[in-house]
Structure formats: C-alpha cells, structure tokens
All heavy atoms as an XYZ file, in Angstrom:
937
protein
N       2.259    -10.009     24.298
C       1.406    -10.954     23.642
C       1.747    -11.009     22.104
O       1.486    -12.106     21.481
C      -0.031    -10.476     23.797
C      -0.462    -10.601     25.310
C      -2.053    -10.195     25.395
O      -2.640    -10.000     24.407
N      -2.472    -10.094     26.648
N       2.264     -9.972     21.554
C       2.585     -9.948     20.115
C       4.022     -9.548     19.991
O       4.441     -8.508     20.582
C       1.658     -9.068     19.312
C       2.123     -8.950     17.830
C       0.221     -9.514     19.337
N       4.849    -10.410     19.366
C       6.209    -10.024     19.145
C       6.469     -9.715     17.607
O       5.884    -10.530     16.777
C       7.064    -11.180     19.460
C       8.525    -11.057     19.309
N       9.287    -10.060     19.948
C       9.472    -11.602     18.430
C      10.523    -10.036     19.637
N      10.642    -11.037     18.753
N       7.027     -8.622     17.280
C       7.177     -8.084     15.955
C       8.592     -7.942     15.539
O       9.394     -7.389     16.450
C       6.441     -6.764     15.792
C       4.987     -6.686     16.141
C       4.513     -5.243     16.159
C       4.107     -7.548     15.189
N       8.970     -8.403     14.407
C      10.416     -8.375     13.956
C      10.420     -7.778     12.529
O       9.877     -8.350     11.624
C      11.093     -9.683     14.024
C      12.607     -9.477     13.438
C      11.126    -10.234     15.469
N      11.061     -6.595     12.376
C      11.100     -5.982     10.988
C      12.357     -6.512     10.365
O      13.371     -6.918     10.940
C      11.168     -4.448     11.130
C      10.089     -3.805     11.846
C      10.305     -3.496     13.278
O      11.186     -4.294     13.870
O       9.783     -2.568     13.780
N      12.335     -6.515      8.998
C      13.422     -6.895      8.167
C      13.302     -6.090      6.818
O      12.226     -5.689      6.477
C      13.646     -8.368      8.041
O      12.448     -8.897      7.368
N      14.338     -6.178      6.052
C      14.277     -5.659      4.633
C      14.964     -4.243      4.495
O      14.980     -3.801      3.361
N      15.360     -3.656      5.570
C      16.033     -2.362      5.450
C      17.325     -2.481      4.783
O      17.985     -3.565      4.613
N      17.905     -1.378      4.406
C      19.167     -1.250      3.765
C      19.358      0.088      3.058
O      18.786      1.009      3.335
N      20.459      0.044      2.229
C      20.861      1.349      1.538
C      20.355      1.196      0.059
O      20.597      0.198     -0.578
C      22.465      1.365      1.482
C      23.049      2.541      0.760
C      22.629      3.872      1.372
C      24.527      2.420      0.739
N      19.728      2.280     -0.368
C      19.132      2.262     -1.741
C      19.377      3.710     -2.221
O      19.382      4.753     -1.546
C      17.678      1.876     -1.738
C      16.805      2.807     -0.895
C      17.122      1.772     -3.065
N      19.456      3.790     -3.573
C      19.600      5.039     -4.230
C      18.253      5.715     -4.316
O      17.186      5.144     -4.410
C      20.234      5.006     -5.614
C      21.696      4.604     -5.630
C      22.341      4.621     -7.026
O      21.591      4.598     -7.938
N      23.597      4.680     -7.128
N      18.354      7.094     -4.374
C      17.056      7.830     -4.583
C      16.492      7.440     -5.864
O      17.077      7.155     -6.803
C      17.395      9.314     -4.647
N      15.096      7.285     -5.787
C      14.379      6.735     -6.915
C      14.201      5.201     -6.947
O      13.353      4.721     -7.606
N      14.875      4.520     -6.058
C      14.738      3.113     -5.993
C      13.685      2.609     -5.118
O      12.880      3.401     -4.666
N      13.593      1.298     -4.966
C      12.463      0.672     -4.200
C      13.064     -0.223     -3.148
O      14.194     -0.719     -3.268
C      11.580     -0.128     -5.109
O      10.917      0.752     -6.106
N      12.269     -0.469     -2.152
C      12.566     -1.341     -1.053
C      11.335     -1.896     -0.442
O      10.377     -1.190     -0.373
C      13.500     -0.600      0.026
C      14.404     -1.351      0.953
C      15.455     -1.980      0.056
C      14.968     -0.433      1.914
N      11.347     -3.214     -0.043
C      10.254     -3.780      0.499
C      10.634     -4.220      2.002
O      11.503     -5.049      2.203
C       9.836     -5.033     -0.173
C       8.466     -5.707      0.350
C       8.476     -7.227     -0.181
N       7.125     -7.692     -0.162
C       6.907     -9.006     -0.118
N       7.974     -9.900     -0.300
N       5.655     -9.469     -0.040
N       9.907     -3.619      2.986
C      10.066     -4.013      4.388
C       9.092     -5.096      4.766
O       7.996     -5.048      4.377
C       9.923     -2.764      5.313
C      10.790     -1.621      4.965
C      10.513     -0.530      6.016
C      12.262     -2.010      4.996
N       9.442     -5.975      5.689
C       8.646     -7.029      6.229
C       8.597     -6.974      7.678
O       9.564     -6.582      8.348
C       9.186     -8.415      5.791
O       9.167     -8.578      4.399
N       7.430     -7.333      8.315
C       7.242     -7.336      9.685
C       6.580     -8.600      9.983
O       5.425     -8.937      9.674
C       6.376     -6.154     10.139
S       5.981     -6.196     11.933
N       7.331     -9.597     10.720
C       6.826    -10.871     11.070
C       6.431    -10.795     12.536
O       7.109    -10.324     13.360
C       7.991    -11.820     10.923
N       5.133    -11.309     12.659
C       4.490    -11.299     13.973
C       4.226    -12.797     14.536
O       4.074    -13.743     13.745
C       3.173    -10.536     13.863
N       4.328    -12.842     15.823
C       4.049    -14.093     16.478
C       2.598    -14.295     16.702
O       1.803    -13.382     16.723
C       4.799    -14.199     17.757
O       4.343    -13.128     18.769
N       2.179    -15.555     16.971
C       0.840    -15.830     17.337
C      -0.131    -15.977     16.257
O       0.073    -15.559     15.107
N      -1.276    -16.643     16.616
C      -2.344    -16.871     15.645
C      -3.438    -15.790     15.638
O      -4.371    -15.867     14.794
C      -2.910    -18.254     15.896
C      -2.140    -19.492     15.584
C      -2.907    -20.742     15.760
N      -2.092    -21.900     15.333
C      -2.076    -22.358     14.153
N      -2.895    -21.867     13.206
N      -1.405    -23.402     13.881
N      -3.320    -14.888     16.573
C      -4.343    -13.868     16.688
C      -3.958    -12.526     16.024
O      -4.595    -11.414     16.303
C      -4.661    -13.542     18.203
N      -2.965    -12.543     15.137
C      -2.452    -11.377     14.518
C      -3.519    -10.605     13.795
O      -3.572     -9.341     13.756
C      -1.252    -11.755     13.547
C      -0.615    -10.562     12.986
C      -0.109     -9.522     13.702
C      -0.550    -10.469     11.565
C       0.578     -8.433     13.128
C       0.170     -9.430     10.994
C       0.592     -8.463     11.765
N      -4.411    -11.311     13.145
C      -5.493    -10.612     12.352
C      -6.433     -9.854     13.240
O      -7.163     -8.985     12.579
C      -6.223    -11.738     11.568
O      -7.006    -12.521     12.374
N      -6.401     -9.918     14.473
C      -7.204     -9.097     15.382
C      -6.687     -7.693     15.515
O      -7.366     -6.821     16.028
C      -7.338     -9.743     16.755
C      -7.939    -11.197     16.831
C      -8.023    -11.723     18.270
N      -8.392    -13.126     18.211
C      -9.641    -13.475     18.329
N     -10.692    -12.601     18.314
N      -9.950    -14.760     18.306
N      -5.437     -7.413     15.191
C      -4.714     -6.205     15.404
C      -4.594     -5.440     14.104
O      -4.252     -6.031     13.032
C      -3.421     -6.421     15.946
C      -3.337     -6.974     17.296
C      -3.270     -8.459     17.544
C      -3.432     -6.163     18.415
C      -3.266     -8.954     18.830
C      -3.465     -6.716     19.777
C      -3.348     -8.129     19.856
O      -3.387     -8.671     21.098
N      -4.935     -4.153     14.166
C      -4.536     -3.254     13.135
C      -2.973     -3.040     13.211
O      -2.423     -3.203     14.320
C      -5.165     -1.923     13.251
N      -2.322     -2.753     12.223
C      -0.869     -2.660     12.150
C      -0.489     -1.316     11.539
O      -1.067     -0.892     10.481
C      -0.198     -3.800     11.362
O      -0.572     -5.070     12.039
C       1.328     -3.683     11.425
N       0.521     -0.706     12.090
C       1.048      0.472     11.418
C       2.476      0.500     11.168
O       3.232     -0.379     11.825
N       3.018      1.271     10.218
C       4.451      1.489     10.141
C       4.685      2.991     10.592
O       3.947      3.927     10.149
C       4.907      1.351      8.629
C       4.939     -0.048      8.273
C       4.046     -0.849      7.581
C       6.078     -0.938      8.436
N       4.535     -2.099      7.342
C       5.869     -2.246      7.829
C       7.422     -0.761      8.928
C       6.676     -3.295      7.901
C       8.298     -1.810      8.971
C       7.921     -3.099      8.417
N       5.736      3.167     11.344
C       6.240      4.429     11.761
C       7.718      4.545     11.346
O       8.353      3.580     11.151
C       5.993      4.659     13.230
C       4.608      4.659     13.646
C       3.818      3.534     13.834
C       4.007      5.834     14.000
C       2.420      3.609     14.170
C       2.653      5.944     14.366
C       1.918      4.695     14.436
N       8.215      5.771     11.427
C       9.545      5.878     11.131
C      10.140      7.084     11.956
O       9.386      7.947     12.438
C       9.866      6.240      9.661
C       9.325      7.624      9.127
C       9.560      7.644      7.656
N       9.150      8.975      7.138
C       9.052      9.277      5.817
N       9.401      8.324      4.949
N       8.641     10.462      5.469
N      11.459      6.992     12.308
C      12.054      8.027     13.167
C      13.452      8.313     12.552
O      14.268      7.341     12.458
C      12.135      7.552     14.553
C      12.652      8.632     15.546
C      12.521      8.232     17.005
O      12.266      7.107     17.304
N      12.495      9.283     17.851
N      13.736      9.563     12.189
C      15.018     10.004     11.727
C      15.720     10.712     12.862
O      15.098     11.231     13.830
C      14.787     11.053     10.592
N      17.047     10.796     12.801
C      17.819     11.422     13.889
C      17.341     12.933     14.111
O      17.101     13.701     13.282
C      19.213     11.486     13.424
C      19.311     10.296     12.433
C      17.936     10.284     11.841
N      17.028     13.163     15.388
C      16.621     14.496     15.833
C      15.183     14.796     15.618
O      14.673     15.921     15.845
N      14.394     13.832     15.095
C      13.005     13.955     14.858
C      12.165     12.941     15.669
O      12.631     11.958     16.126
C      12.641     13.768     13.418
C      13.356     14.822     12.504
C      12.829     14.714     11.013
C      13.458     15.702     10.145
N      13.110     15.460      8.679
N      10.906     13.317     15.917
C      10.042     12.377     16.664
C       9.522     11.310     15.641
O       9.555     11.370     14.546
C       8.784     13.203     17.204
C       7.869     13.706     16.167
C       6.675     14.458     16.722
O       6.760     14.778     17.951
O       5.660     14.662     16.030
N       9.171     10.190     16.272
C       8.664      9.099     15.506
C       7.324      9.522     14.904
O       6.448      9.934     15.532
C       8.424      7.826     16.447
C       8.209      6.601     15.628
C       8.301      5.267     16.561
N       9.577      5.285     17.251
C       9.907      4.280     18.031
N       9.029      3.296     18.278
N      11.139      4.284     18.583
N       7.195      9.288     13.591
C       6.089      9.745     12.834
C       5.329      8.562     12.139
O       5.882      7.663     11.713
C       6.412     10.866     11.800
C       7.316     10.320     10.641
C       7.669     11.336      9.637
O       7.069     12.436      9.661
O       8.384     11.040      8.675
N       4.036      8.712     11.979
C       3.201      7.785     11.329
C       3.534      7.744      9.826
O       3.757      8.830      9.154
C       1.760      8.141     11.508
C       0.751      7.497     10.605
C       0.329      6.173     10.814
C       0.316      8.127      9.388
C      -0.499      5.559     10.047
C      -0.606      7.520      8.543
C      -1.051      6.178      8.927
N       3.527      6.543      9.215
C       3.786      6.337      7.806
C       2.592      5.703      7.172
O       2.152      6.227      6.197
C       5.015      5.455      7.670
C       5.194      5.114      6.150
C       6.311      6.122      8.225
N       2.126      4.601      7.706
C       1.006      3.915      7.045
C       0.371      3.086      8.047
O       0.909      2.615      9.094
C       1.466      3.012      5.876
N      -0.987      2.702      7.867
C      -1.705      1.771      8.749
C      -2.573      0.881      7.887
O      -2.978      1.192      6.722
C      -2.635      2.505      9.671
C      -3.598      3.453      9.034
C      -4.479      4.240     10.096
N      -5.301      5.158      9.469
C      -6.313      5.826     10.018
N      -6.646      5.542     11.300
N      -7.058      6.698      9.361
N      -2.928     -0.253      8.476
C      -3.709     -1.253      7.792
C      -4.632     -1.904      8.863
O      -4.245     -2.140      9.936
C      -2.933     -2.217      6.992
C      -3.865     -3.141      6.196
C      -1.986     -3.076      7.905
C      -3.102     -3.986      5.085
N      -5.899     -2.086      8.552
C      -6.760     -2.733      9.461
C      -6.515     -4.221      9.560
O      -5.728     -4.846      8.847
C      -8.277     -2.649      9.043
O      -8.455     -3.129      7.777
N      -7.048     -4.931     10.629
C      -6.769     -6.292     10.886
C      -6.937     -7.232      9.774
O      -6.140     -8.105      9.490
N      -8.013     -7.046      9.080
C      -8.293     -7.863      7.974
C      -7.712     -7.363      6.613
O      -7.905     -8.062      5.536
N      -7.117     -6.283      6.627
C      -6.424     -5.630      5.410
C      -7.369     -4.848      4.516
O      -6.909     -4.418      3.494
N      -8.594     -4.613      4.953
C      -9.604     -3.957      4.144
C      -9.463     -2.397      4.019
O      -9.925     -1.851      3.179
N      -8.786     -1.918      5.005
C      -8.655     -0.388      5.067
C      -7.174     -0.085      5.218
O      -6.482     -0.793      6.023
C      -9.376      0.118      6.199
C     -10.994      0.060      6.096
C     -11.560      0.722      7.156
N     -11.276      0.203      8.465
C     -11.591      0.751      9.692
N     -12.067      2.052      9.774
N     -11.308      0.115     10.827
N      -6.683      1.001      4.494
C      -5.373      1.432      4.583
C      -5.365      2.899      4.534
O      -6.308      3.607      3.973
C      -4.392      0.795      3.421
O      -4.915      1.325      2.220
C      -4.345     -0.611      3.571
N      -4.380      3.540      5.086
C      -4.165      4.990      4.975
C      -2.715      5.280      5.020
O      -1.958      4.530      5.663
C      -5.001      5.814      5.895
O      -4.570      5.641      7.187
N      -2.283      6.517      4.657
C      -0.847      6.892      4.576
C      -0.725      8.275      4.902
O      -1.580      9.131      4.774
C      -0.393      6.686      3.088
C      -0.519      5.270      2.602
C      -1.668      4.873      1.929
C       0.436      4.317      2.760
C      -1.865      3.607      1.416
C       0.365      2.993      2.397
C      -0.840      2.685      1.604
O      -1.004      1.392      1.161
N       0.502      8.550      5.420
C       0.895      9.926      5.689
C       1.085     10.586      4.346
O       1.330     10.013      3.309
C       2.287      9.960      6.307
N       0.765     11.869      4.255
C       0.798     12.723      3.030
C       2.197     12.551      2.351
O       2.317     12.549      1.118
C       0.449     14.156      3.214
C      -1.027     14.420      3.557
O      -1.856     13.463      3.306
O      -1.349     15.497      4.062
N       3.274     12.506      3.167
C       4.561     12.566      2.574
C       4.996     11.202      1.782
O       5.785     11.255      0.982
C       5.616     12.675      3.803
O       5.500     11.625      4.764
N       4.151     10.149      2.044
C       4.512      8.895      1.349
C       3.297      8.476      0.455
O       3.485      7.432     -0.275
C       4.806      7.797      2.255
C       5.993      8.268      3.281
C       3.628      7.374      3.206
N       2.225      9.112      0.491
C       1.041      8.668     -0.183
C       1.342      8.654     -1.745
O       1.935      9.602     -2.350
C      -0.147      9.646      0.055
C      -1.437      9.077     -0.454
O      -1.752      7.891     -0.446
N      -2.281     10.005     -0.977
N       0.986      7.517     -2.411
C       1.340      7.351     -3.733
C       2.660      6.724     -4.113
O       2.823      6.216     -5.189
N       3.480      6.608     -3.056
C       4.804      6.015     -3.226
C       4.970      4.706     -2.405
O       5.685      3.763     -2.821
C       5.917      6.934     -2.803
C       5.922      8.207     -3.637
C       7.193      9.077     -3.337
N       7.211      9.452     -1.891
C       8.105      9.228     -0.986
N       9.154      8.389     -1.289
N       8.069      9.610      0.206
N       4.283      4.635     -1.275
C       4.430      3.499     -0.377
C       3.039      2.707     -0.298
O       1.993      3.261     -0.539
C       4.644      3.899      1.172
C       6.041      4.485      1.362
C       6.854      4.831      0.301
C       6.396      4.603      2.615
C       8.138      5.303      0.506
C       7.697      5.207      2.883
C       8.571      5.616      1.816
N       3.142      1.420     -0.220
C       1.971      0.550     -0.132
C       2.125     -0.424      1.039
O       3.131     -1.101      1.175
C       1.689     -0.252     -1.431
O       1.569      0.591     -2.467
C       0.490     -1.175     -1.230
N       1.125     -0.432      1.957
C       1.118     -1.295      3.105
C       0.158     -2.470      2.800
O      -0.822     -2.308      2.070
C       0.629     -0.636      4.359
C       0.786     -1.587      5.568
C      -0.741     -0.093      4.302
C       0.653     -0.874      6.988
N       0.604     -3.655      3.070
C      -0.198     -4.893      2.911
C      -0.031     -5.833      4.051
O       0.987     -5.746      4.775
C       0.017     -5.413      1.561
O       1.432     -5.856      1.415
N      -0.848     -6.887      4.084
C      -0.547     -7.918      5.057
C      -1.006     -9.243      4.588
O      -1.904     -9.371      3.740
C      -1.276     -7.599      6.496
C      -2.786     -7.619      6.396
C      -3.413     -7.011      7.640
N      -2.973     -7.761      8.799
C      -3.033     -7.231     10.076
N      -3.420     -5.980     10.292
N      -2.723     -8.025     11.136
N      -0.382    -10.323      5.065
C      -0.715    -11.756      4.821
C      -0.852    -12.362      6.147
O       0.045    -12.769      6.795
C       0.524    -12.318      3.934
C       0.051    -13.744      3.636
O      -0.933    -14.259      4.056
O       0.826    -14.288      2.715
N      -2.164    -12.418      6.526
C      -2.400    -12.952      7.885
C      -2.113    -14.446      8.004
O      -1.896    -14.870      9.149
C      -3.911    -12.628      8.266
C      -4.145    -11.159      8.663
O      -3.219    -10.518      8.994
N      -5.333    -10.692      8.465
N      -2.150    -15.163      6.806
C      -1.801    -16.519      6.886
C      -0.442    -16.760      7.285
O      -0.068    -17.772      7.959
C      -2.076    -17.240      5.558
N       0.402    -15.744      6.917
C       1.884    -15.840      7.359
C       2.212    -14.920      8.490
O       3.410    -14.759      8.778
C       2.817    -15.439      6.091
C       2.793    -16.515      5.022
O       2.532    -17.695      5.326
O       3.070    -16.195      3.864
N       1.244    -14.258      9.026
C       1.482    -13.321     10.152
C       2.622    -12.297      9.798
O       3.473    -11.950     10.521
C       1.886    -14.025     11.428
C       0.723    -14.617     12.111
O      -0.436    -14.620     11.764
N       0.988    -15.260     13.335
N       2.371    -11.715      8.528
C       3.424    -10.735      7.987
C       2.787     -9.453      7.524
O       1.665     -9.692      6.784
C       4.294    -11.495      6.984
O       4.841    -12.667      7.527
C       5.359    -10.507      6.541
N       3.270     -8.335      7.789
C       2.870     -7.112      7.195
C       4.036     -6.521      6.472
O       5.157     -6.717      6.775
C       2.515     -6.009      8.345
C       2.143     -4.604      7.780
C       1.370     -6.569      9.123
N       3.745     -5.944      5.327
C       4.693     -5.431      4.382
C       4.582     -3.919      4.139
O       3.475     -3.359      4.253
C       4.623     -6.117      2.963
C       4.703     -7.643      3.007
C       3.527     -8.481      3.090
C       5.992     -8.195      3.089
C       3.702     -9.804      3.167
C       6.134     -9.660      3.158
C       4.934    -10.446      3.187
O       5.073    -11.763      3.185
N       5.616     -3.231      3.786
C       5.665     -1.927      3.330
C       6.488     -1.866      2.162
O       7.723     -1.984      2.227
C       6.243     -0.919      4.447
C       6.059      0.511      3.970
C       4.630      0.945      4.040
C       6.910      1.411      5.081
N       5.821     -1.746      1.014
C       6.473     -1.645     -0.281
C       6.715     -0.101     -0.538
O       5.784      0.677     -0.558
C       5.697     -2.212     -1.493
C       6.327     -2.072     -2.847
C       7.541     -2.870     -3.005
O       7.653     -4.000     -2.592
N       8.656     -2.193     -3.460
N       8.062      0.215     -0.669
C       8.436      1.666     -0.881
C       9.023      1.855     -2.201
O      10.006      1.079     -2.530
C       9.439      2.018      0.361
C       8.919      1.752      1.704
S      10.145      2.266      2.912
C      11.484      1.210      2.618
N       8.512      2.794     -2.897
C       9.020      3.061     -4.315
C       9.304      4.591     -4.333
O       8.855      5.381     -3.524
C       7.927      2.664     -5.305
O       7.626      1.249     -5.221
N      10.038      4.937     -5.372
C      10.367      6.381     -5.658
C      10.950      7.014     -4.343
O      10.607      8.112     -4.007
C       9.223      7.171     -6.216
O       8.671      6.609     -7.297
N      11.797      6.262     -3.778
C      12.440      6.667     -2.466
C      13.195      7.933     -2.595
O      13.832      8.234     -3.651
C      13.262      5.587     -1.859
C      12.470      4.411     -1.254
C      13.297      3.238     -1.135
C      11.885      4.839      0.063
N      13.152      8.777     -1.486
C      13.768     10.054     -1.480
C      14.723     10.084     -0.340
O      14.514      9.375      0.685
C      12.678     11.137     -1.329
C      11.682     11.214     -2.345
C      10.575     12.208     -2.025
C       9.523     12.313     -3.064
N       8.495     13.324     -2.711
N      15.797     10.904     -0.309
C      16.663     11.001      0.857
C      15.908     11.257      2.126
O      16.373     10.849      3.199
C      17.690     12.153      0.512
C      17.667     12.058     -1.020
C      16.236     11.671     -1.447
N      14.891     12.053      2.104
C      14.158     12.382      3.262
C      13.312     11.243      3.782
O      12.761     11.300      4.962
C      13.162     13.582      3.033
C      12.261     13.401      1.824
C      12.915     14.161      0.659
O      14.083     14.033      0.361
O      12.042     14.841     -0.055
N      13.279     10.088      3.160
C      12.779      8.869      3.635
C      13.683      8.104      4.552
O      13.309      7.120      5.205
C      12.306      7.898      2.530
C      11.192      8.466      1.745
O      10.175      9.043      2.229
O      11.178      8.334      0.410
N      14.854      8.542      4.647
C      15.872      7.829      5.477
C      15.523      7.979      6.886
O      15.211      9.009      7.548
C      17.281      8.542      5.299
O      17.698      8.381      4.007
C      18.285      7.976      6.298
N      15.411      6.727      7.657
C      14.931      6.696      8.970
C      15.003      5.271      9.438
O      15.235      4.346      8.611
C      13.442      7.180      9.131
N      14.882      5.036     10.743
C      14.534      3.730     11.258
C      13.034      3.478     11.190
O      12.270      4.306     11.556
C      14.942      3.555     12.778
C      14.631      2.161     13.248
C      16.501      3.769     12.771
N      12.655      2.473     10.535
C      11.268      2.085     10.306
C      10.778      1.037     11.317
O      11.418     -0.049     11.443
C      10.989      1.625      8.886
C      11.002      2.714      7.878
C      12.206      3.456      7.564
C       9.808      3.166      7.279
C      12.238      4.404      6.634
C       9.787      4.247      6.299
C      10.951      4.788      6.051
O      10.946      5.859      5.241
N       9.645      1.273     11.940
C       9.154      0.347     13.013
C       7.762     -0.012     12.468
O       6.950      0.759     11.994
C       8.968      1.108     14.313
C      10.284      1.574     14.843
C      10.709      2.850     14.551
C      11.016      0.842     15.821
C      11.920      3.337     15.119
C      12.190      1.325     16.319
C      12.558      2.600     16.007
O      13.857      3.050     16.490
N       7.468     -1.359     12.732
C       6.053     -1.803     12.662
C       5.491     -1.908     14.006
O       6.211     -2.207     15.051
C       5.956     -3.170     11.880
S       6.631     -4.599     12.710
N       4.149     -1.816     14.163
C       3.481     -1.814     15.434
C       2.069     -2.384     15.309
O       1.512     -2.284     14.254
C       3.496     -0.358     16.123
N       1.625     -2.906     16.360
C       0.198     -3.443     16.289
C      -0.730     -2.835     17.389
O      -0.214     -2.399     18.498
C       0.230     -4.976     16.696
N      -1.872     -2.503     16.999
C      -2.860     -1.897     17.849
C      -4.201     -2.441     17.862
O      -4.618     -3.234     16.884
C      -2.985     -0.412     17.233
O      -4.065      0.342     17.970
N      -4.996     -2.215     18.896
C      -6.409     -2.661     18.948
C      -7.247     -1.799     18.079
O      -8.447     -2.020     17.938
C      -6.894     -2.714     20.357
C      -6.332     -3.907     21.190
O      -6.245     -5.034     20.650
N      -5.988     -3.606     22.351
N      -6.681     -0.667     17.634
C      -7.447      0.294     16.899
C      -6.759      0.635     15.552
O      -5.540      0.583     15.401
C      -7.624      1.576     17.672
C      -8.299      1.364     19.110
C      -7.363      1.263     20.089
C      -9.670      1.226     19.210
C      -7.967      1.105     21.428
C     -10.145      0.995     20.411
C      -9.306      0.928     21.524
O      -9.934      0.681     22.766
N      -7.570      1.004     14.613
C      -7.108      1.475     13.307
C      -6.709      2.916     13.472
O      -7.559      3.834     13.342
C      -8.103      1.249     12.237
C      -7.789      1.586     10.839
C      -6.749      1.066     10.127
C      -8.552      2.688     10.188
C      -6.446      1.425      8.823
C      -8.343      3.023      8.889
C      -7.186      2.392      8.220
O      -6.990      2.763      6.924
N      -5.440      3.130     13.814
C      -5.017      4.451     14.404
C      -3.786      4.987     13.716
O      -3.019      4.207     13.086
C      -4.787      4.345     15.798
O      -4.341      5.514     16.409
N      -3.566      6.258     13.656
C      -2.458      6.988     13.304
C      -1.602      7.424     14.458
O      -0.556      7.976     14.213
C      -2.749      8.242     12.500
C      -3.662      7.950     11.193
C      -4.166      9.259     10.648
N      -3.134     10.161     10.026
C      -2.620     10.316      8.936
N      -3.187      9.521      7.919
N      -1.736     11.187      8.620
N      -2.001      7.220     15.766
C      -1.357      7.740     16.910
C      -0.438      6.772     17.495
O      -0.856      5.580     17.800
C      -2.369      8.316     17.953
C      -3.148      9.464     17.378
C      -3.900     10.106     18.502
O      -4.258      9.539     19.477
N      -4.001     11.450     18.495
N       0.774      7.124     17.820
C       1.700      6.222     18.443
C       1.253      5.628     19.772
O       1.507      4.444     20.013
C       3.092      6.958     18.684
C       3.889      7.374     17.489
C       4.976      8.250     17.783
N       4.611      9.619     18.272
C       5.387     10.436     18.901
N       6.711     10.136     19.018
N       4.837     11.567     19.288
N       0.632      6.438     20.560
C       0.265      5.964     21.955
C      -0.865      4.918     21.886
O      -1.247      4.389     22.921
C      -0.016      7.079     22.922
C      -1.186      7.932     22.432
O      -1.872      7.694     21.338
O      -1.458      8.991     23.029
N      -1.516      4.620     20.704
C      -2.611      3.643     20.626
C      -1.951      2.216     20.111
O      -2.679      1.320     19.891
C      -3.656      4.071     19.701
C      -4.404      5.299     20.374
C      -5.618      5.681     19.656
O      -5.784      5.332     18.441
O      -6.533      6.424     20.132
N      -0.688      2.215     19.910
C      -0.026      0.938     19.490
C       0.592      0.270     20.682
O       1.383      0.880     21.425
C       0.922      1.255     18.372
C       0.376      1.489     17.045
C      -0.258      2.681     16.698
C       0.109      0.470     16.145
C      -0.861      2.932     15.495
C      -0.498      0.602     14.899
C      -1.044      1.883     14.617
O      -1.632      2.127     13.473
N       0.200     -0.994     20.868
C       0.611     -1.735     22.077
C       1.951     -2.438     21.864
O       2.633     -2.539     22.892
C      -0.466     -2.795     22.444
C      -1.853     -2.282     22.724
C      -2.793     -3.469     22.900
C      -1.889     -1.348     23.951
N       2.301     -2.891     20.703
C       3.455     -3.693     20.490
C       4.249     -3.028     19.381
O       3.735     -2.625     18.411
C       3.108     -5.108     20.137
C       2.044     -5.739     21.117
C       0.741     -5.824     20.871
C       2.561     -6.159     22.352
C      -0.204     -6.364     21.763
C       1.679     -6.669     23.273
C       0.353     -6.820     23.061
O      -0.557     -7.343     23.943
N       5.577     -3.103     19.499
C       6.487     -2.558     18.561
C       7.616     -3.476     18.271
O       8.039     -4.288     19.097
C       7.099     -1.277     19.151
C       6.063     -0.080     19.355
C       5.211      0.027     20.388
C       5.862      0.871     18.402
N       4.476      1.173     20.140
C       4.910      1.695     18.922
C       6.373      1.309     17.251
C       4.379      2.856     18.319
C       5.990      2.436     16.574
C       4.936      3.220     17.120
N       8.100     -3.489     17.035
C       9.249     -4.216     16.643
C      10.555     -3.385     16.992
O      10.408     -2.224     17.511
N      11.721     -3.899     16.742
C      12.945     -3.218     17.058
C      13.374     -2.281     15.987
O      14.317     -1.497     16.376
C      13.985     -4.349     17.262
C      14.725     -4.828     15.974
C      13.838     -5.671     15.042
O      12.669     -6.128     15.423
N      14.278     -5.984     13.808
N      12.769     -2.153     14.867
C      13.127     -1.278     13.899
C      14.179     -1.779     12.846
O      14.973     -2.687     13.159
N      14.151     -1.276     11.713
C      15.017     -1.600     10.560
C      15.446     -0.284      9.887
O      14.576      0.581      9.656
C      14.454     -2.586      9.603
O      15.474     -3.032      8.700
C      13.251     -2.128      8.874
N      16.819     -0.125      9.621
C      17.286      1.085      9.097
C      17.084      1.149      7.643
O      17.393      0.201      6.853
C      18.796      1.211      9.437
C      19.364      2.449      8.797
C      19.006      3.715      9.419
O      18.958      3.836     10.696
N      18.617      4.705      8.601
N      16.497      2.248      7.149
C      16.430      2.514      5.693
C      17.274      3.769      5.350
O      17.027      4.862      5.979
C      14.914      2.721      5.158
C      14.954      3.166      3.813
C      14.175      1.388      5.437
N      18.182      3.674      4.499
C      19.006      4.891      4.112
C      18.908      5.009      2.606
O      19.183      4.146      1.813
C      20.479      4.657      4.479
O      20.577      4.380      5.886
C      21.341      5.786      4.127
N      18.463      6.231      2.172
C      18.334      6.520      0.774
C      19.431      7.592      0.422
O      19.388      8.727      0.976
C      16.928      7.131      0.450
C      16.769      7.389     -0.942
C      15.852      6.119      0.974
N      20.242      7.267     -0.457
C      21.254      8.080     -0.931
C      20.936      8.872     -2.171
O      20.131      8.424     -2.924
C      22.616      7.272     -1.221
O      22.490      6.443     -2.190
N      21.487     10.058     -2.320
C      21.285     10.829     -3.476
C      22.380     10.658     -4.490
O      22.236     10.977     -5.652
C      21.277     12.290     -3.070
O      22.436     12.714     -2.571
C-alpha cells in the first residue's frame, strides 16, 4: 500500500554532513509514522530515528542523538534524515520504513524502502 524509495546516500568524510530523502507513494502517507533504520555488514538492522505521522514527535537512537534530525513534508510525501558530524561508525545501508505505530521496533514497520548506502571515510 505504501512504496518507499530512499535517496541521497554517498561517500562523505568524517565530520561532514549528508541529507537522506525517502519518497513515499499515495495520499495517505501522513497516517503513518516513519522510521529510519540502518544496517552495517555483520550487524543487525538497528533503529536510528522515528517521527510521528504529523511530524509532532521525534526520537533518536543514543548513538545519533544530537547529530541527526528526522523531519517530514507530508505535502510532498517525503521524509528526511539530516546527518551531521558523521563518523565512520555511521557507515551502513540506511532504510526508511512506515508503521501504524510510533515505534522503535523493526517488526512494527509494515513497509520498507530498498535502502541507500552511506559511507563515512576517516
């Protein structure tokens, strides 16, 4: 019911910034909370950030809190992840996902994008 496509990944030096975008299909996008997750080689997919359907509530993993900002523009059906002060340990494939709940848990997200690679060099 919801199709998500991430973009904006790439190679960036440590300390730099990158902005990821997640474009969603449909007019009902604002009904869904959205999260960003990431997965590095050999590691499980982990929660990064979440935002409520209307954008009024957000939360972050401790590892990115203060450096990343999640936002959404429901008029454009787009969710963003602004990443600053990037570290090599931020290197991962980043996924956006949509949920009926404002959640940190992977199994509560119904729809997932294909992912976009973020590589942070030292």
